[in-house]
N, C-alpha and C positions, 0 to 999 in steps of 0.2 A: 347603565346596564346594557350589555351587549346582546343584540338579538342573534339567534342562531338560525342558520339555514340548514334544513335537513331534507332527506328524501329526494323527490324528483327535482326540486328547485336547485339543489346543490349541483345536479347534473346539467341543469340549464345554464348555469353561470358561465362556463367556458364558451358555450354556444353564443350567449348574449354578447360577450366581449368580442367574439370574432365576427359577428354579423350585425352591426349597427341597428338593424330593424328590431331584433329581439330585445334590445336593451330597454326600450320603453316598457315592454311587458314585465321584465324583471324588476325594473325600478318601481313599478306599482306593486308587484307581488312579494318581493323579498321582505319589505318591512312588516308584512302581516304573517310571515312564516315564523313559527315559534315552537320549540320543543315543549310539549305539554308536561305539566307537573314537574318543572324544574325547581330546584331549591332557590334559584335566584329570582323567582317570580314574586315581585312585590305585592301582588294581589293574593298570594297564597293564604294569608290569614282570613280572607273572606270565606274560605271553605267551611268554617264553623257556622256560617249563617245560611249557606246554600242548602236547600231542601226543605220541603214542608211549607206550612203557612205559619207565620208569626203573628199571633193574635194579641191585641190590646183590648182586653175586655171581650165583649160579645159583638161589638159594632164596627170593628176595623181590624184589618190585618195587612201584612206585607209578605211579599214573596221575593226571594233572592235566587237567581240562577246564573250559571256561567254563560258567557257569550263565546264567540268563536275562539277556539284555541286557548281558552281561559285567559284571554287578553283583556277581557272586560267582565264586569258583573252587572247584570241587568236587574232592575228592581221594579216592582209594581206595588202600588198601595190601593186598597179597596176600602170603601165605606159600605156597611151592610144596612140596608133599609128594608123593612118588611121581609126579611129573610133573603133578599136579593143583593148580591155583591155589585157594586158600581165602581169601576176603575176611576180613580181620582188623581193618580200620579204615576208617572213612570220615568225612569232615568237609567243612567249608566255611570259606573265608576271605571276608570282605566288608568294605566300608567302613562304619564306624559313624559316622553324621553327628553324633550327639550328643557322642561322644568325639573326633571328628576323628582317627580311627585305624583301621588295618586290624586287625580282630579275627578270630579263628578259633575254631571249636569242633569238636572231633573226638571220636568215640567209638571204642572198641576192644573186641575180644574175643580170647580166647586169648593174652592178654598180662598181665603183672603190674600194668598200669594200665588203666583203663576210660574215662577222660575226660581231655581236654586242653583247656586254656583258653589261647589264644594272643593276644599283642599283637605285631604284626609290622610291620616297616619294611624298606626297601631301602637299602643302602649300595653304590653302584656296581653291580657284578655279584654282589652278595651279598644273599640274603634272610636277615634276622636276626629272631629271635623270642625274646621272654621268655615262658616258658610255665609254667603250673602244671599238674601231672598229679595225678590222684587214683587211688588203688588201693593195693595192697600195696607197690609201690615208688614211690608218689606223692611228688613233691618239686617244687621250683622249679628250672628249668633255663634256660639260654640255648642256643638251637639256631641253627645257620647252615647254609645251602645256598650254597656258593660256586661259581659257574660257572667252570670252568676251560677250557671249550671249548663249541662249539655243542651237543654231545651228551654232556657230562660235567659233574658237579658233585660237590664234596666236601661230605659231610654231617658235621657235628660237633655233639655234644651235650656241654654243659659244666654242671658243678655246682660251685658255689663257685669258679669260675674254672678248674677243672681239667677237661680233656677226659676224659669217662667212656665215650663211645661214638663211633663214626664209621666212615666208609668212603667209597668213591667209587662214585657211581651213573653208569651209562652208559645212554643212550637207545637203544632198539631200535624199529624200525617207525614211524618218524615219519610 
């Protein structure tokens, strides 16, 4: 996937080439410049998850939001105890240009795992991830989020082809 340079950065490129000192600034800045909402954004399918709170029953929920320039998706997971939400996990998904793949890294607390390493892709209305988790219950899994409606998805976690966890998330407060 080719990154696009637009706006003020495009005007800086000739200056950078001509003045050695500006080259360092452009080398840092250009990789993060991206035209928003382009059809070639591999993260575009995440748009269906962004917005609102995705509840699993009454005691946990997740939030998805766009990061800078829609170049990453930020997630947070909460457990609700005595009516109070407690942040237990957060992470990001992003397009890795060297691997040409969607990657994700998430950290957690108050769980028997503390780190998740995702390789993610989309199959129609389904987000699919192969993930490796680290911690007391660390293992290799396949995880899916299958959209079954505008505001619902079925979450499934598989180990060795067998579903070991799952449930249905429903969006509130879009």
